[in-house]
N, CA, C and O of each residue as an XYZ file, in Angstrom:
608
protein
N     -67.485     11.889    -28.793
C     -66.703     11.913    -30.010
C     -65.941     10.643    -30.292
O     -65.175     10.188    -29.442
N     -66.125     10.058    -31.454
C     -65.545      8.670    -31.814
C     -63.950      8.796    -31.791
O     -63.423      9.861    -32.115
N     -63.245      7.764    -31.428
C     -61.748      7.751    -31.473
C     -61.267      7.969    -32.946
O     -61.930      7.610    -33.919
N     -60.140      8.545    -33.013
C     -59.508      8.833    -34.299
C     -59.075      7.447    -34.937
O     -58.565      6.586    -34.221
N     -59.266      7.258    -36.184
C     -58.925      6.101    -36.979
C     -59.330      4.837    -36.202
O     -58.569      3.875    -36.300
N     -60.355      4.726    -35.495
C     -60.844      3.552    -34.957
C     -60.017      2.945    -33.740
O     -60.204      1.789    -33.362
N     -59.163      3.733    -33.197
C     -58.387      3.300    -32.083
C     -58.949      3.549    -30.751
O     -59.744      4.480    -30.625
N     -58.630      2.831    -29.753
C     -59.044      3.094    -28.375
C     -58.334      4.273    -27.837
O     -57.103      4.256    -27.856
N     -59.025      5.393    -27.311
C     -58.281      6.476    -26.878
C     -57.468      6.264    -25.702
O     -56.578      7.080    -25.462
N     -57.673      5.184    -24.867
C     -56.860      4.900    -23.647
C     -55.603      4.037    -23.940
O     -54.745      3.819    -23.085
N     -55.556      3.576    -25.172
C     -54.360      2.685    -25.519
C     -53.067      3.586    -25.647
O     -53.079      4.753    -26.040
N     -51.990      2.900    -25.271
C     -50.674      3.674    -25.509
C     -50.369      3.778    -26.918
O     -50.637      2.855    -27.687
N     -49.797      4.906    -27.317
C     -49.423      5.071    -28.742
C     -48.468      3.982    -29.200
O     -47.621      3.566    -28.409
N     -48.557      3.500    -30.423
C     -47.702      2.468    -30.978
C     -46.927      2.989    -32.189
O     -45.997      2.321    -32.641
N     -47.272      4.133    -32.717
C     -46.735      4.579    -33.912
C     -45.248      4.867    -33.763
O     -44.799      5.141    -32.650
N     -44.442      4.816    -34.871
C     -43.038      5.168    -34.745
C     -42.811      6.557    -34.319
O     -41.812      6.856    -33.665
N     -43.723      7.438    -34.673
C     -43.514      8.880    -34.350
C     -43.763      9.142    -32.797
O     -43.276     10.140    -32.265
N     -44.488      8.277    -32.121
C     -44.877      8.454    -30.731
C     -44.610      7.220    -29.964
O     -45.495      6.366    -29.921
N     -43.445      7.025    -29.330
C     -43.051      5.794    -28.719
C     -43.971      5.564    -27.431
O     -44.540      6.503    -26.875
N     -44.067      4.309    -27.026
C     -44.871      3.960    -25.836
C     -44.353      4.530    -24.602
O     -43.143      4.571    -24.378
N     -45.266      4.989    -23.760
C     -44.877      5.609    -22.445
C     -44.617      4.417    -21.490
O     -45.467      3.531    -21.405
N     -43.493      4.364    -20.779
C     -43.197      3.224    -19.863
C     -44.157      3.351    -18.714
O     -44.552      4.424    -18.258
N     -44.504      2.123    -18.276
C     -45.410      2.150    -17.121
C     -44.689      2.313    -15.798
O     -43.460      2.395    -15.806
N     -45.332      2.362    -14.724
C     -44.683      2.621    -13.425
C     -43.684      1.498    -13.028
O     -42.607      1.769    -12.495
N     -44.057      0.299    -13.291
C     -43.251     -0.889    -12.970
C     -41.854     -0.752    -13.768
O     -40.773     -0.898    -13.199
N     -41.974     -0.475    -15.056
C     -40.658     -0.267    -15.847
C     -39.881      0.844    -15.252
O     -38.668      0.700    -15.100
N     -40.455      1.904    -14.914
C     -39.628      3.022    -14.365
C     -38.979      2.628    -13.019
O     -37.837      3.002    -12.752
N     -39.709      1.872    -12.176
C     -39.054      1.401    -10.890
C     -37.967      0.381    -11.206
O     -36.929      0.366    -10.546
N     -38.172     -0.410    -12.131
C     -37.073     -1.459    -12.526
C     -35.851     -0.760    -13.086
O     -34.715     -1.135    -12.796
N     -36.091      0.235    -13.872
C     -34.863      0.976    -14.320
C     -34.115      1.713    -13.190
O     -32.884      1.740    -13.199
N     -34.810      2.292    -12.247
C     -34.292      2.990    -11.112
C     -33.523      1.991    -10.215
O     -32.424      2.308     -9.760
N     -34.079      0.804     -9.956
C     -33.429     -0.238     -9.165
C     -32.246     -0.747     -9.849
O     -31.230     -1.010     -9.205
N     -32.311     -0.904    -11.126
C     -31.099     -1.432    -11.887
C     -30.070     -0.466    -11.840
O     -28.929     -0.876    -11.628
N     -30.274      0.804    -12.006
C     -29.249      1.908    -11.961
C     -28.621      1.947    -10.559
O     -27.409      2.092    -10.400
N     -29.496      1.811     -9.549
C     -28.955      1.922     -8.161
C     -28.125      0.597     -7.871
O     -27.141      0.619     -7.131
N     -28.537     -0.455     -8.441
C     -27.757     -1.693     -8.229
C     -26.400     -1.668     -8.932
O     -25.416     -2.171     -8.390
N     -26.343     -1.124    -10.055
C     -25.037     -0.922    -10.767
C     -24.111      0.060     -9.941
O     -22.903     -0.151     -9.843
N     -24.729      1.129     -9.360
C     -23.965      2.094     -8.629
C     -23.422      1.466     -7.335
O     -22.293      1.734     -6.925
N     -24.267      0.611     -6.692
C     -23.818     -0.053     -5.410
C     -22.708     -1.086     -5.819
O     -21.768     -1.262     -5.044
N     -22.769     -1.705     -6.881
C     -21.717     -2.712     -7.233
C     -20.433     -1.920     -7.591
O     -19.333     -2.405     -7.327
N     -20.550     -0.768     -8.158
C     -19.310      0.074     -8.356
C     -18.708      0.468     -7.039
O     -17.495      0.344     -6.870
N     -19.493      0.936     -6.095
C     -18.965      1.357     -4.801
C     -18.434      0.169     -4.120
O     -17.436      0.327     -3.416
N     -18.977     -1.043     -4.232
C     -18.415     -2.224     -3.632
C     -16.965     -2.581     -4.202
O     -16.029     -2.963     -3.500
N     -16.929     -2.408     -5.512
C     -15.590     -2.703     -6.196
C     -14.607     -1.654     -5.688
O     -13.461     -1.971     -5.370
N     -15.082     -0.349     -5.609
C     -14.092      0.640     -5.054
C     -13.640      0.385     -3.607
O     -12.504      0.682     -3.239
N     -14.543     -0.163     -2.805
C     -14.181     -0.481     -1.332
C     -13.200     -1.678     -1.457
O     -12.282     -1.755     -0.640
N     -13.334     -2.612     -2.423
C     -12.405     -3.770     -2.402
C     -11.080     -3.213     -2.907
O     -10.046     -3.698     -2.448
N     -11.025     -2.312     -3.743
C      -9.751     -1.730     -4.142
C      -9.102     -1.017     -3.008
O      -7.896     -1.150     -2.801
N      -9.858     -0.268     -2.269
C      -9.265      0.468     -1.202
C      -8.784     -0.506     -0.091
O      -7.845     -0.167      0.629
N      -9.397     -1.702      0.069
C      -8.938     -2.653      1.000
C      -7.584     -3.199      0.581
O      -6.665     -3.355      1.384
N      -7.505     -3.479     -0.703
C      -6.170     -3.967     -1.312
C      -5.131     -2.851     -1.156
O      -3.959     -3.132     -0.907
N      -5.529     -1.656     -1.291
C      -4.591     -0.613     -1.250
C      -4.027     -0.358      0.126
O      -2.873      0.033      0.301
N      -4.924     -0.604      1.135
C      -4.351     -0.505      2.606
C      -3.454     -1.732      2.833
O      -2.360     -1.591      3.378
N      -3.900     -2.943      2.421
C      -3.041     -4.069      2.649
C      -1.706     -3.977      1.897
O      -0.680     -4.368      2.453
N      -1.682     -3.493      0.701
C      -0.472     -3.386     -0.062
C       0.458     -2.387      0.522
O       1.659     -2.629      0.637
N      -0.121     -1.190      0.919
C       0.627     -0.177      1.405
C       1.284     -0.588      2.698
O       2.421     -0.190      2.951
N       0.586     -1.407      3.566
C       1.216     -1.921      4.803
C       2.270     -2.745      4.438
O       3.358     -2.589      4.992
N       2.102     -3.675      3.516
C       3.134     -4.621      3.131
C       4.438     -3.908      2.568
O       5.574     -4.255      2.891
N       4.167     -2.947      1.753
C       5.261     -2.163      1.155
C       6.089     -1.423      2.258
O       7.313     -1.515      2.354
N       5.271     -0.662      3.099
C       5.961      0.068      4.098
C       6.730     -0.783      5.202
O       7.836     -0.457      5.633
N       6.066     -1.846      5.590
C       6.616     -2.834      6.496
C       7.856     -3.389      5.900
O       8.901     -3.385      6.551
N       7.795     -3.861      4.705
C       8.946     -4.449      4.059
C      10.235     -3.477      3.943
O      11.389     -3.836      4.178
N       9.868     -2.297      3.575
C      10.909     -1.290      3.443
C      11.549     -0.997      4.857
O      12.770     -0.925      4.989
N      10.698     -0.837      5.873
C      11.147     -0.526      7.238
C      11.897     -1.724      7.731
O      12.946     -1.526      8.342
N      11.480     -2.926      7.535
C      12.176     -4.110      8.033
C      13.608     -4.198      7.402
O      14.603     -4.438      8.084
N      13.637     -3.998      6.113
C      14.965     -4.015      5.461
C      15.883     -2.984      5.941
O      17.055     -3.309      6.131
N      15.500     -1.771      6.165
C      16.252     -0.697      6.681
C      16.723     -0.967      8.160
O      17.864     -0.714      8.547
N      15.731     -1.506      8.949
C      16.033     -1.786     10.335
C      17.153     -2.863     10.436
O      18.097     -2.708     11.211
N      17.031     -3.922      9.662
C      17.923     -5.041      9.703
C      19.333     -4.499      9.228
O      20.377     -4.857      9.773
N      19.285     -3.624      8.188
C      20.613     -3.102      7.764
C      21.256     -2.281      8.851
O      22.472     -2.286      9.043
N      20.355     -1.541      9.589
C      20.966     -0.706     10.696
C      21.563     -1.594     11.803
O      22.651     -1.324     12.311
N      20.796     -2.702     12.177
C      21.330     -3.682     13.219
C      22.599     -4.280     12.711
O      23.582     -4.406     13.442
N      22.582     -4.645     11.470
C      23.940     -5.390     10.962
C      25.028     -4.366     11.052
O      26.141     -4.691     11.464
N      24.750     -3.142     10.682
C      25.893     -2.154     10.677
C      26.352     -1.863     12.086
O      27.522     -1.567     12.326
N      25.434     -1.949     13.001
C      25.873     -1.776     14.541
C      26.563     -2.949     14.982
O      27.556     -2.802     15.694
N      26.174     -4.096     14.658
C      26.840     -5.363     15.200
C      28.166     -5.642     14.444
O      29.124     -6.141     15.034
N      28.207     -5.316     13.143
C      29.293     -5.588     12.365
C      29.269     -7.015     11.729
O      30.198     -7.336     10.989
N      28.317     -7.825     11.967
C      28.198     -9.139     11.521
C      26.680     -9.384     11.118
O      25.768     -8.739     11.635
N      26.492    -10.299     10.223
C      25.082    -10.712      9.839
C      24.348    -11.330     10.902
O      24.949    -12.003     11.740
N      22.970    -11.151     10.956
C      22.146    -11.811     11.952
C      21.946    -13.216     11.581
O      21.567    -13.507     10.446
N      22.197    -14.168     12.544
C      22.125    -15.558     12.289
C      20.859    -16.043     12.998
O      20.639    -15.746     14.173
N      20.029    -16.795     12.264
C      18.881    -17.310     12.876
C      19.052    -18.528     13.818
O      20.169    -18.987     14.057
N      17.887    -19.052     14.357
C      17.989    -20.171     15.245
C      18.650    -21.395     14.761
O      19.431    -22.019     15.480
N      18.362    -21.745     13.583
C      18.889    -22.895     12.957
C      20.136    -22.682     12.133
O      20.460    -23.483     11.256
N      20.852    -21.569     12.424
C      22.129    -21.263     11.701
C      21.919    -20.551     10.408
O      22.903    -20.185      9.766
N      20.784    -20.343     10.004
C      20.515    -19.639      8.638
C      20.871    -18.103      8.862
O      20.586    -17.531      9.914
N      21.461    -17.530      7.887
C      21.663    -16.115      7.844
C      20.554    -15.379      7.185
O      20.218    -15.638      6.029
N      19.985    -14.470      7.902
C      18.863    -13.737      7.393
C      19.374    -12.501      6.687
O      20.073    -11.682      7.282
N      19.021    -12.362      5.395
C      19.424    -11.195      4.632
C      18.405    -10.132      4.789
O      17.254    -10.389      4.434
N      18.687     -8.980      5.274
C      17.593     -7.912      5.438
C      16.997     -7.569      4.143
O      15.797     -7.330      4.006
N      17.918     -7.547      3.132
C      17.297     -7.091      1.794
C      16.343     -8.149      1.247
O      15.351     -7.818      0.597
N      16.636     -9.390      1.503
C      15.757    -10.388      0.983
C      14.376    -10.368      1.664
O      13.340    -10.472      1.007
N      14.394    -10.240      2.910
C      13.091    -10.136      3.655
C      12.242     -8.882      3.234
O      11.064     -8.945      2.883
N      12.960     -7.782      3.312
C      12.235     -6.552      2.968
C      11.895     -6.470      1.515
O      10.827     -5.972      1.159
N      12.799     -6.959      0.632
C      12.464     -6.878     -0.790
C      11.234     -7.796     -1.132
O      10.335     -7.387     -1.866
N      11.226     -9.015     -0.588
C      10.046     -9.825     -0.711
C       8.822     -9.160     -0.280
O       7.847     -9.230     -1.029
N       8.728     -8.496      0.871
C       7.567     -7.858      1.355
C       7.097     -6.716      0.371
O       5.919     -6.547      0.055
N       8.144     -5.961     -0.070
C       7.687     -4.904     -1.056
C       7.274     -5.359     -2.331
O       6.396     -4.748     -2.940
N       7.886     -6.495     -2.858
C       7.522     -7.056     -4.156
C       6.075     -7.663     -4.012
O       5.240     -7.479     -4.898
N       5.803     -8.373     -2.904
C       4.517     -8.929     -2.706
C       3.296     -7.788     -2.686
O       2.229     -7.874     -3.294
N       3.695     -6.804     -1.909
C       2.740     -5.585     -1.787
C       2.492     -4.958     -3.071
O       1.344     -4.701     -3.434
N       3.560     -4.688     -3.806
C       3.393     -3.877     -5.048
C       2.707     -4.805     -6.109
O       1.801     -4.325     -6.789
N       3.065     -6.018     -6.275
C       2.456     -6.911     -7.213
C       1.014     -7.184     -6.972
O       0.223     -7.283     -7.909
N       0.652     -7.311     -5.683
C      -0.731     -7.543     -5.261
C      -1.600     -6.213     -5.534
O      -2.776     -6.333     -5.877
N      -1.055     -5.046     -5.389
C      -1.682     -3.803     -5.711
C      -1.865     -3.691     -7.164
O      -2.959     -3.311     -7.581
N      -0.867     -3.995     -8.026
C      -1.033     -3.895     -9.454
C      -2.063     -4.821     -9.986
O      -2.785     -4.464    -10.917
N      -2.170     -6.047     -9.416
C      -3.189     -7.010     -9.777
C      -4.618     -6.510     -9.411
O      -5.571     -6.671    -10.175
N      -4.714     -5.911     -8.233
C      -5.948     -5.453     -7.790
C      -6.360     -4.252     -8.619
O      -7.550     -4.140     -8.912
N      -5.456     -3.317     -9.035
C      -5.788     -2.239    -10.068
C      -6.356     -2.798    -11.349
O      -7.391     -2.350    -11.841
N      -5.644     -3.810    -11.893
C      -6.177     -4.337    -13.201
C      -7.510     -4.967    -12.913
O      -8.452     -4.707    -13.662
N      -7.674     -5.808    -11.846
C      -8.973     -6.335    -11.611
C     -10.064     -5.348    -11.455
O     -11.178     -5.560    -11.935
N      -9.769     -4.255    -10.784
C     -10.791     -3.176    -10.524
C     -11.147     -2.516    -11.918
O     -12.307     -2.233    -12.219
N     -10.093     -2.299    -12.721
C     -10.461     -1.633    -14.015
C     -11.359     -2.568    -14.885
O     -12.263     -2.085    -15.567
N     -11.119     -3.847    -14.861
C     -12.012     -4.806    -15.582
C     -13.369     -4.727    -15.086
O     -14.308     -4.688    -15.881
N     -13.561     -4.698    -13.720
C     -14.880     -4.700    -13.205
C     -15.628     -3.446    -13.507
O     -16.840     -3.495    -13.719
N     -14.938     -2.283    -13.536
C     -15.517     -0.987    -13.819
C     -15.880     -0.969    -15.276
O     -16.922     -0.413    -15.623
N     -15.062     -1.561    -16.175
C     -15.515     -1.612    -17.598
C     -16.608     -2.480    -17.758
O     -17.429     -2.160    -18.617
N     -16.806     -3.564    -17.082
C     -17.982     -4.451    -17.216
C     -19.227     -3.714    -16.746
O     -20.292     -3.811    -17.356
N     -19.073     -2.969    -15.638
C     -20.173     -2.102    -15.309
C     -20.573     -1.036    -16.176
O     -21.756     -0.706    -16.261
N     -19.684     -0.492    -16.809
C     -19.947      0.608    -17.855
C     -20.710      0.030    -18.951
O     -21.631      0.654    -19.479
N     -20.335     -1.235    -19.342
C     -21.161     -1.785    -20.436
C     -22.625     -2.092    -19.974
O     -23.538     -2.193    -20.793
N     -22.805     -2.232    -18.655
C     -24.141     -2.447    -18.102
C     -24.933     -1.151    -17.851
O     -26.118     -1.165    -17.517
N     -24.241     -0.079    -18.023
C     -24.874      1.323    -17.871
C     -24.450      2.241    -16.742
O     -25.143      3.189    -16.374
N     -23.219      1.901    -16.182
C     -22.671      2.768    -15.217
C     -22.248      4.109    -15.890
O     -21.641      4.130    -16.961
N     -22.592      5.187    -15.222
C     -22.199      6.510    -15.743
C     -20.749      6.771    -15.583
O     -20.294      6.659    -14.444
N     -19.997      7.084    -16.498
C     -18.544      7.352    -16.291
C     -18.351      8.349    -15.219
O     -19.021      9.383    -15.215
N     -17.463      8.092    -14.304
C     -17.163      9.006    -13.268
C     -15.750      8.867    -12.841
O     -15.124      7.836    -13.088
N     -15.176      9.966    -12.149
C     -13.820      9.937    -11.668
C     -13.673      8.998    -10.546
O     -14.488      8.937     -9.625
N     -12.563      8.226    -10.642
C     -12.390      7.188     -9.584
C     -11.166      7.415     -8.750
O     -10.089      6.976     -9.152
N     -11.251      8.046     -7.655
C     -10.200      8.540     -6.757
C      -9.364      7.311     -6.247
O      -8.134      7.359     -6.227
N     -10.092      6.179     -5.825
C      -9.299      5.077     -5.303
C      -8.441      4.444     -6.399
O      -7.355      3.960     -6.082
N      -8.851      4.417     -7.648
C      -7.977      3.877     -8.749
C      -6.738      4.733     -8.986
O      -5.655      4.186     -9.199
N      -6.860      6.022     -8.957
C      -5.624      6.844     -9.085
C      -4.759      6.873     -7.935
O      -3.547      7.011     -8.100
N      -5.280      6.752     -6.734
C      -4.436      6.677     -5.577
C      -3.687      5.281     -5.506
O      -2.537      5.190     -5.077
N      -4.414      4.217     -5.953
C      -3.788      2.985     -5.981
C      -2.519      2.894     -7.034
O      -1.497      2.250     -6.796
N      -2.741      3.589     -8.142
C      -1.675      3.681     -9.188
C      -0.484      4.422     -8.513
O       0.663      4.005     -8.669
N      -0.755      5.502     -7.776
C       0.326      6.357     -7.306
C       1.115      5.537     -6.235
O       2.345      5.569     -6.188
N       0.350      4.799     -5.377
C       1.010      3.918     -4.359
C       1.818      2.799     -5.011
O       2.890      2.443     -4.523
N       1.293      2.227     -6.144
C       1.983      1.246     -6.836
C       3.412      1.821     -7.465
O       4.450      1.160     -7.485
N       3.291      3.002     -7.910
C       4.498      3.659     -8.396
C       5.563      3.845     -7.231
O       6.753      3.569     -7.389
N       5.034      4.334     -6.058
C       5.871      4.469     -4.906
C       6.437      3.175     -4.465
O       7.593      3.125     -4.043
N       5.647      2.076     -4.544
C       6.136      0.803     -4.196
C       7.287      0.310     -5.163
O       8.208     -0.394     -4.748
N       7.188      0.689     -6.372
C       8.186      0.461     -7.424
C       9.449      1.230     -7.011
O      10.532      0.646     -7.045
N       9.366      2.487     -6.629
C      10.429      3.257     -6.301
C      11.186      2.723     -5.012
O      12.410      2.808     -4.923
N      10.399      2.171     -4.026
C      10.904      1.525     -2.851
C      11.632      0.320     -3.195
O      12.726      0.069     -2.689
N      11.049     -0.453     -4.057
C      11.774     -1.640     -4.533
C      13.059     -1.310     -5.101
O      14.064     -1.926     -4.746
N      13.103     -0.323     -6.012
C      14.248      0.120     -6.666
C      15.327      0.560     -5.668
O      16.508      0.262     -5.845
N      14.893      1.287     -4.599
C      15.782      1.778     -3.589
C      16.474      0.590     -2.895
O      17.679      0.604     -2.641
N      15.641     -0.458     -2.594
C      16.224     -1.640     -1.874
C      17.165     -2.392     -2.833
O      18.250     -2.805     -2.425
N      16.781     -2.566     -4.042
C      17.689     -3.351     -4.920
C      18.963     -2.664     -5.263
O      20.033     -3.271     -5.277
N      18.846     -1.348     -5.551
C      20.026     -0.617     -6.059
C      20.956     -0.025     -4.908
O      22.058      0.463     -5.158
N      20.444     -0.104     -3.683
C      21.187      0.407     -2.587
C      22.372     -0.489     -2.137
O      23.084     -0.144     -1.195
């Protein structure tokens, strides 16, 4: 039986009503691209979690340091004097650590959000991001710790 309308029966359809069927190479490329985007998202999430751990350590260490020095000063009744005669303020040291930790975490959250938005433009499926929300909660706690040190 001759082909309809003079076309090769083995050729892919090209009409607007019947789109071309992608070949095996195209399907594999799409799958690889999708997986690469997912791996990049997971790498960005791991990076945010690393910043979260670092910032949480700085915030908690700074808060503990400040409270410890305040306790030592209250027991001694005089400020702690350093080796070269400088007076170390416990609030200054602790507050600096809390500020550095909180600011670093906030910058990491903004950077992560930008990366995720760029990946979504490339085809990342929207999904719930636990590390992002935990980082925001820790940043809020860092802000409260900072307020506690400053207002105390």
